[in-house]
C-alpha positions as CSV (number, residue, x, y, z in Angstrom):
1,M,-5.1,-16.2,56.1
2,R,-3.7,-14.9,53.2
3,Y,-3.5,-17.8,50.9
4,L,-7.4,-17.8,51.5
5,A,-8.1,-15.2,49.5
6,I,-9.0,-15.6,45.9
7,G,-8.5,-12.8,44.0
8,M,-11.5,-13.4,41.8
9,I,-11.2,-10.7,38.6
10,S,-15.8,-11.3,38.7
11,A,-18.1,-9.6,35.8
12,S,-17.1,-6.9,33.3
13,L,-15.5,-3.8,31.9
14,L,-18.6,-2.3,29.1
15,T,-18.4,-1.4,25.5
16,P,-17.8,1.2,24.5
17,V,-20.1,4.0,23.6
18,R,-19.7,5.1,19.4
19,A,-21.1,7.8,17.5
20,S,-24.1,5.9,16.5
21,D,-24.7,5.2,19.6
22,F,-26.2,8.8,20.8
23,S,-28.0,9.7,17.3
24,R,-31.1,11.3,17.5
25,P,-33.6,8.3,17.4
26,P,-36.8,8.0,15.1
27,S,-40.0,10.6,15.9
28,P,-43.0,8.5,16.7
29,Q,-44.2,8.1,13.0
30,Q,-41.0,6.7,11.6
31,P,-40.0,2.7,13.0
32,L,-37.3,1.8,14.1
33,V,-35.4,0.1,11.3
34,A,-33.0,-3.0,12.0
35,S,-29.8,-3.5,11.0
36,G,-27.1,-6.4,11.2
37,P,-25.8,-7.3,14.3
38,S,-22.4,-4.9,15.9
39,F,-19.7,-6.6,18.0
40,F,-17.7,-6.1,20.3
41,I,-14.7,-7.9,22.0
42,T,-13.0,-6.9,24.9
43,S,-10.0,-7.9,27.0
44,Y,-8.9,-6.3,29.7
45,I,-7.7,-5.6,33.0
46,W,-8.4,-5.1,36.7
47,A,-6.0,-4.4,39.6
48,T,-8.3,-5.5,42.2
49,A,-7.5,-5.2,45.7
50,I,-9.5,-7.9,48.0
51,N,-11.7,-6.9,51.3
52,G,-13.4,-8.6,53.9
53,K,-13.7,-12.0,56.0
54,S,-13.7,-15.8,53.8
55,A,-14.4,-19.0,55.4
56,T,-13.5,-21.4,52.0
57,F,-12.5,-24.7,54.0
58,P,-15.1,-25.5,56.7
59,P,-15.0,-25.9,59.6
60,L,-12.4,-23.9,59.3
61,P,-13.4,-21.0,60.9
62,A,-13.7,-18.1,58.7
63,A,-10.7,-15.1,58.3
64,P,-10.3,-11.6,57.7
65,I,-9.0,-11.1,54.0
66,N,-7.1,-7.5,53.8
67,L,-5.4,-7.5,50.7
68,S,-3.6,-4.9,48.5
69,F,-3.9,-5.6,44.5
70,G,0.4,-6.6,44.6
71,D,-0.3,-9.4,48.0
72,V,-2.5,-10.8,45.0
73,L,0.3,-10.6,42.3
74,K,2.1,-11.8,44.3
75,D,0.1,-15.4,44.0
76,L,-1.5,-15.3,40.9
77,N,-0.7,-18.2,38.4
78,G,-2.3,-16.6,35.7
79,A,-6.1,-15.2,34.5
80,M,-7.8,-14.6,32.0
81,M,-10.5,-12.0,31.4
82,A,-12.6,-10.9,28.2
83,S,-16.1,-9.7,27.3
84,L,-18.0,-10.1,24.1
85,E,-21.2,-8.3,23.1
86,M,-23.6,-8.2,20.2
87,R,-25.7,-5.0,19.6
88,V,-29.0,-5.5,17.8
89,G,-31.2,-2.1,16.8
90,R,-31.8,-1.3,20.6
91,W,-31.0,-4.8,22.0
92,G,-27.3,-5.9,23.7
93,F,-26.8,-9.2,24.1
94,L,-23.3,-9.1,26.7
95,V,-21.5,-12.5,28.4
96,D,-18.3,-11.7,29.9
97,G,-15.9,-14.7,31.3
98,Q,-13.2,-14.6,34.0
99,F,-10.7,-17.4,35.1
100,S,-7.8,-17.3,37.9
101,Q,-6.0,-19.4,39.8
102,V,-3.5,-18.1,42.7
103,T,-1.5,-21.1,44.3
104,S,0.0,-20.2,48.1
105,A,2.2,-22.3,49.7
106,G,4.6,-21.6,53.3
107,A,6.2,-23.8,56.2
108,L,4.0,-25.7,59.3
109,P,5.8,-26.0,62.4
110,G,6.8,-29.3,64.1
111,P,8.8,-32.0,62.5
112,F,5.7,-33.8,61.4
113,F,5.1,-31.9,58.7
114,S,6.6,-30.4,56.0
115,S,4.8,-27.7,54.4
116,V,1.0,-26.6,53.4
117,K,0.1,-25.0,49.9
118,L,-3.0,-23.8,48.8
119,R,-4.4,-23.8,45.1
120,S,-7.4,-21.8,44.6
121,Q,-9.2,-21.5,40.8
122,T,-12.2,-19.1,40.6
123,T,-14.5,-19.0,37.4
124,T,-17.0,-15.5,37.2
125,V,-19.3,-15.7,33.8
126,Q,-21.8,-13.5,33.8
127,G,-24.4,-13.2,30.9
128,S,-27.0,-9.7,30.3
129,V,-29.1,-8.4,28.0
130,L,-30.1,-5.3,27.9
131,Y,-31.7,-2.5,25.8
132,R,-31.4,1.1,25.0
133,V,-34.6,2.4,26.5
134,Y,-33.3,6.8,25.7
135,E,-30.6,7.7,23.3
136,G,-30.0,11.0,22.6
137,P,-27.4,13.6,21.1
138,T,-25.3,13.0,24.1
139,V,-26.2,10.5,26.2
140,S,-27.6,7.4,25.9
141,L,-29.4,4.5,28.9
142,D,-29.1,1.2,28.8
143,M,-30.8,-1.2,31.3
144,G,-31.9,-4.8,32.4
145,G,-30.7,-8.1,33.3
146,G,-29.0,-11.2,33.3
147,V,-27.2,-14.0,35.4
148,R,-23.6,-13.9,36.9
149,F,-22.4,-17.5,37.4
150,W,-19.5,-18.4,40.5
151,N,-17.3,-21.4,40.9
152,L,-14.5,-21.1,43.5
153,N,-12.6,-24.8,43.4
154,N,-10.1,-25.0,46.4
155,K,-7.0,-27.5,46.9
156,L,-5.2,-27.7,49.8
157,E,-1.9,-29.8,50.3
158,I,-0.5,-30.2,53.0
159,L,3.4,-32.3,52.8
160,P,4.6,-34.8,54.8
161,G,7.6,-34.3,56.9
162,L,9.0,-36.8,60.3
163,A,4.9,-37.8,60.2
164,N,5.3,-39.4,56.5
165,L,1.8,-38.4,56.0
166,R,0.4,-36.3,53.3
167,I,-3.4,-34.9,53.7
168,D,-4.9,-33.4,50.6
169,H,-8.5,-31.8,50.9
170,R,-10.6,-30.4,48.2
171,D,-14.0,-28.0,47.9
172,S,-15.6,-26.2,45.7
173,E,-18.8,-23.9,45.9
174,M,-20.6,-22.8,43.2
175,W,-23.8,-20.5,42.9
176,A,-25.8,-18.6,40.4
177,D,-27.2,-15.4,41.1
178,P,-30.2,-13.4,39.3
179,I,-29.0,-9.7,38.3
180,V,-30.6,-5.9,37.5
181,G,-28.6,-3.1,36.2
182,A,-28.5,-0.6,33.8
183,R,-25.8,1.5,31.7
184,L,-25.1,5.0,30.7
185,G,-23.2,6.5,28.3
186,I,-22.0,10.2,27.9
187,K,-20.8,11.9,24.6
188,L,-17.8,14.9,25.6
189,G,-16.5,15.8,22.6
190,G,-14.6,14.2,20.0
191,P,-13.1,11.0,20.7
192,W,-13.6,10.8,24.1
193,S,-16.7,9.4,26.5
194,L,-18.3,8.5,29.3
195,T,-20.0,5.1,30.5
196,V,-21.1,4.3,33.8
197,A,-22.8,1.1,34.6
198,G,-23.8,-0.8,38.1
199,D,-25.7,-3.8,38.8
200,I,-27.8,-4.9,42.3
201,G,-29.0,-8.7,42.8
202,G,-28.1,-11.9,44.3
203,F,-31.6,-11.6,46.6
204,D,-31.0,-14.5,48.2
205,I,-31.6,-16.7,45.7
206,G,-27.3,-17.3,45.7
207,S,-25.8,-15.3,47.6
208,R,-27.3,-13.4,50.0
209,L,-26.4,-10.0,47.9
210,T,-24.4,-9.6,45.3
211,W,-23.2,-5.9,43.9
212,Q,-20.8,-4.3,41.2
213,T,-20.0,-0.7,39.9
214,L,-18.0,0.8,36.9
215,G,-16.9,4.5,35.6
216,S,-14.4,4.3,32.8
217,V,-13.3,7.5,30.3
218,N,-13.5,6.0,26.6
219,Y,-11.0,6.7,23.9
220,A,-11.7,6.0,20.1
221,W,-8.7,5.2,19.0
222,S,-10.3,4.5,15.9
223,E,-13.3,3.6,14.3
224,S,-12.1,-0.2,15.1
225,L,-11.1,0.2,18.2
226,T,-11.3,2.1,21.3
227,L,-9.2,2.2,24.9
228,K,-11.2,2.3,28.7
229,A,-9.4,3.1,31.8
230,G,-11.1,3.5,34.8
231,Y,-13.0,1.8,38.4
232,R,-14.2,-1.0,39.6
233,A,-15.7,-2.4,42.7
234,L,-17.4,-6.0,43.2
235,H,-19.3,-7.0,46.4
236,V,-20.5,-10.9,47.3
237,D,-22.1,-12.3,50.0
238,C,-22.4,-16.1,50.0
239,R,-23.1,-18.0,53.2
240,N,-23.9,-22.2,52.4
241,G,-24.0,-24.1,55.8
242,S,-20.6,-23.2,57.1
243,F,-19.1,-22.0,54.1
244,S,-19.4,-18.3,53.8
245,Y,-17.6,-15.6,51.0
246,N,-18.1,-12.4,52.6
247,V,-15.9,-9.9,50.1
248,T,-15.5,-6.8,47.7
249,Q,-13.1,-6.2,44.8
250,H,-12.1,-3.5,43.7
251,G,-9.5,-1.1,41.7
252,P,-8.6,0.3,38.9
253,A,-9.4,-1.1,35.3
254,V,-8.3,-0.8,32.2
255,A,-9.2,-1.9,28.9
256,A,-9.3,-2.0,24.8
257,T,-12.4,-3.0,23.1
258,Y,-12.1,-4.3,19.2
259,R,-15.2,-3.8,17.4
260,F,-16.5,-5.9,14.1
């Protein structure tokens, strides 16, 4: 049931690795000098495929999902993705938000109903706090945690035929997952750098399990603009009664980050 797949477009691309991030830390006798905050705005596109199993309209049974990015793109109405990070000294405060809407339609057999249409909206918002536990000439490591919020909102419309009967049904699910994670930055030389990051959470508080991994190559176009390309995977397994959403989104991602 292809129309049950929702292009979840969740979680977050990371801020660029900066030359200042790899300055040698002060000696133990020298206290860390606080500097003014730096802000990073990132806009990104994630070309995600979706695999798994979903039952988003109980009591309908769970349906397998095996969609390429091209399949998802056919039904995509629109999407917005962006993140904001503020860094103050060794601390980083990250907020990432994503919204997408997918509409699928098809004809129904028989004369009584003409067609069916499903509109699916997905919203994810993540807030994280990171602390730089290590900073060397070429390597930096941030560790921390936060909360990833999910909201799935579906609307099913069965349009009338000879029966002159219209059926509308709405269903929504929302939950919040605590997460812990880490981010590794590696300076390659010149304007090039690498970022590797991951998190894990859920712990049966929101979903049973959620995890995310990301690797990206970064190019500092200027002091203010960094371009990134990489690969991202996001998994979630949430079950609430007859509702279930056990899917993995994965695919290449590109981003642009502006520092001010």
